[in-house]
Every structure is written in C-alpha cells, then in structure tokens.
C-alpha positions in Angstrom: -38.2 -70.3 -104.0 -36.1 -67.6 -105.0 -32.1 -67.5 -106.8 -29.8 -67.7 -103.4 -25.8 -66.5 -103.5 -23.3 -68.8 -101.6 -21.0 -66.3 -100.7 -17.4 -66.7 -99.7 -16.2 -63.6 -97.3 -12.9 -63.1 -96.2 -11.4 -60.8 -93.6 -8.0 -59.1 -95.4 -4.7 -59.3 -94.0 -5.1 -60.8 -90.3 -3.8 -64.5 -89.5 -5.9 -66.5 -88.3 -8.0 -66.6 -91.2 -11.7 -65.4 -90.9 -13.5 -66.9 -93.4 -17.4 -67.2 -93.8 -19.7 -68.8 -96.2 -23.1 -68.4 -96.4 -26.4 -68.0 -99.0 -28.8 -65.5 -99.0 -31.6 -64.1 -101.3 -30.2 -62.5 -103.7 -32.9 -60.0 -103.2 -31.6 -58.9 -100.6 -30.9 -55.2 -100.0 -26.9 -54.1 -99.6 -27.5 -52.3 -96.1 -29.6 -55.8 -94.9 -26.6 -57.7 -96.6 -24.5 -55.1 -94.6 -27.0 -56.4 -91.2 -25.9 -60.1 -92.0 -22.6 -59.6 -92.4 -22.3 -58.1 -89.1 -23.8 -61.3 -87.8 -22.3 -63.3 -89.3 -18.8 -62.4 -88.9 -19.3 -60.7 -85.5 -19.3 -57.1 -85.1 -21.1 -54.8 -83.8 -22.5 -52.5 -85.8 -21.4 -49.5 -84.6 -19.4 -47.4 -87.5 -19.9 -46.9 -91.1 -19.5 -49.2 -93.7 -19.6 -49.3 -97.9 -19.2 -51.9 -100.6 -17.5 -51.8 -103.7 -18.4 -53.8 -106.7 -15.8 -52.7 -109.4 -14.4 -48.9 -108.7 -18.7 -48.0 -107.7 -19.2 -48.0 -103.8 -22.6 -48.1 -102.0 -23.7 -47.2 -98.4 -25.3 -44.9 -96.7 -25.1 -41.6 -98.4 -23.9 -38.8 -95.8 -24.3 -34.8 -96.5 -21.9 -34.2 -93.8 -19.5 -36.8 -95.8 -17.5 -36.7 -98.8 -19.1 -39.7 -100.3 -19.9 -40.4 -104.0 -21.9 -44.1 -103.3 -25.0 -45.2 -104.2 -27.8 -45.6 -101.5 -27.5 -49.5 -100.2 -31.5 -49.5 -98.6 -32.1 -49.1 -102.2 -29.6 -51.8 -104.5 -30.4 -55.7 -103.6 -27.1 -57.5 -104.4 -28.1 -59.2 -107.8 -28.9 -55.7 -108.5 -25.2 -54.5 -108.1 -23.3 -57.8 -109.5 -25.5 -57.2 -112.7 -25.4 -53.8 -112.9 -21.2 -54.5 -112.7 -20.8 -57.3 -114.2 -18.8 -59.3 -111.3 -19.0 -61.9 -109.0 -16.2 -59.9 -106.3 -16.9 -57.4 -104.1 -15.3 -55.7 -101.2 -17.1 -55.2 -98.2 -15.3 -52.1 -96.3 -16.4 -52.1 -92.1 -14.8 -49.2 -89.9 -13.6 -46.8 -92.0 -10.7 -45.9 -89.0 -10.1 -48.9 -88.3 -10.6 -50.3 -92.0 -11.6 -54.1 -92.0 -11.6 -54.9 -95.7 -13.4 -57.8 -96.6 -13.4 -59.9 -100.0 -16.6 -61.2 -100.8 -16.9 -64.2 -103.8 -20.3 -65.3 -105.4 -19.5 -68.2 -105.4 -22.4 -69.8 -107.1 -26.1 -68.4 -107.4 -28.9 -71.3 -107.3 -32.8 -71.8 -106.3 -32.6 -71.5 -102.2 -34.6 -74.8 -100.7 -38.3 -74.1 -100.1 -38.8 -74.0 -96.5 -35.2 -73.2 -95.0 -34.4 -70.3 -93.4 -32.3 -67.6 -95.0 -29.1 -66.0 -94.2 -27.7 -70.1 -93.5 -24.1 -70.2 -92.5 -22.2 -73.3 -94.1 -18.7 -72.4 -92.4 -17.7 -70.5 -90.4 -13.7 -70.3 -89.7 -11.5 -67.7 -87.1 -12.8 -65.5 -84.7 -14.2 -61.7 -86.0 -11.2 -59.5 -84.5 -12.7 -57.1 -81.5 -13.9 -53.5 -82.4 -11.9 -50.9 -82.2 -8.3 -53.1 -82.0 -7.0 -50.5 -84.6 -7.2 -52.6 -87.8 -5.2 -55.9 -89.5 -1.9 -54.5 -87.5 -3.5 -53.0 -84.0 -5.0 -56.9 -84.1 -2.1 -58.2 -84.8 0.0 -56.6 -82.3 -3.5 -57.0 -79.6 -2.5 -61.0 -80.6 1.3 -61.0 -79.9 0.5 -59.0 -76.3 -2.3 -61.5 -75.1 -0.3 -64.2 -76.1 3.0 -63.3 -73.4 1.4 -63.5 -69.9 4.8 -61.4 -68.9 3.9 -58.7 -71.1 3.5 -55.2 -70.0 0.3 -54.8 -71.1 -1.6 -58.0 -70.9 -3.3 -57.8 -67.8 -5.0 -54.0 -69.1 -5.0 -55.8 -72.3 -6.9 -59.2 -71.3 -9.3 -56.7 -69.3 -10.3 -54.9 -71.9 -10.8 -57.7 -74.4 -13.5 -58.8 -71.9 -11.2 -61.8 -70.1 -10.6 -64.0 -72.9 -9.4 -64.2 -76.1 -9.0 -67.1 -78.9 -8.5 -66.2 -82.0 -9.5 -69.7 -83.7 -12.9 -70.3 -81.9 -16.2 -69.1 -83.3 -19.2 -68.9 -81.3 -21.8 -70.7 -83.3 -24.5 -70.4 -81.3 -24.1 -66.5 -80.7 -24.5 -66.3 -84.9 -27.5 -68.6 -85.0 -29.4 -67.0 -82.2 -28.6 -63.4 -84.0 -29.8 -65.0 -87.2 -32.8 -66.3 -86.1 -33.7 -62.9 -84.0 -33.1 -61.4 -87.9 -35.5 -64.0 -89.0 -38.4 -63.3 -86.7 -37.8 -59.6 -86.9 -38.2 -59.8 -91.1 -41.1 -61.7 -91.0 -43.0 -59.0 -88.1 -41.7 -56.8 -91.1 -42.9 -58.4 -93.4 -46.9 -58.7 -91.8 -47.1 -54.9 -91.2 
C-alpha cells in the first residue's frame, strides 16, 4: 500500500469554523487534490484555484491570465511537499471571493490495505454558499438569515435554497461524492 497524508484543512476567516480532516495518497496530483477538496469542503468546482507552498504556486496555467503557477496536473502532493520543504500550504479557491484554506499535513504513513482513499476522518462546519462574497459576504449573509425581520431575509433565504444551517455538515453527500470519485478513478485506471 502506498503512503497517505493526513490533512487538516481549515477555511480561513469564517465563523463558525469549517474544518476537514482526511487522508489522501501522497501520490495524488494537485489537480486531483483540488477535486477532493471541492468534495470535502462542499464547493461546486465552478471557479479557479491555486495551491501555494512557500511562495510556489500550482494551478492550471492559462495563457490569458497573468500567472506563473506550475501545472497542478503534473505535480503530486509529495513532490510539492518535498520540493518546497514544507508540511503546510494554502489552497485558494475562487479568486473573486478569495476562499483561503490553511492546509497542514499532520502525518504521512502507510495506507491501510483495502481502505478506499481519500478517506474522511472529521468534518465540522458547513461550507459557505458559492458566490456569497468571501468571508465578509458570508458574515453578512449569516447576519441576515439570523434575523427574520431583516429587510433582505426572504430574498436571501430564497437565494440560499430555503434554509441554511452553518453548523450542519452533509456527511451523506460527502460520502456519496467520494464514492462516485472512487468509481470514476477505477474506471479511468482500467483504460
């Protein structure tokens, strides 16, 4: 069995805290780690992203966008860790809302044979809605939905899909999306 990294991910600048702890193979390419993070956090993968390891950026290079990031599709987690000599890094999702995540590699150890990775260990706090306006917009959103007399309450609740509990983590949805990812990976590996 290959090595796995236990990652702790904290969404910066929001209350209540949004934290995920999971294990993923260290051989996982950063572009695939992005997909895993989207699932674990509850994002919808509709925006650009970048990983930053001690000032070295990794993302999807775009000739129309001024960025000198390395290609996340050809860089593994272990390579980024080793080349940058760090066990902590940042994951930025949605350059407009600027959702910054602090990621820490808590340990690297052999994976457990027969266990499907990535493997969720802990989740707390609900991911903010997409396009809510970053941490400041999210704080305002929570303030509005907490006050049913607020003039924007009804329209904000409708925009959010009816209800929103910032402490609820939909573990069933995360597990279903991880299972679908594992199934796609097995199908891709057979080709």
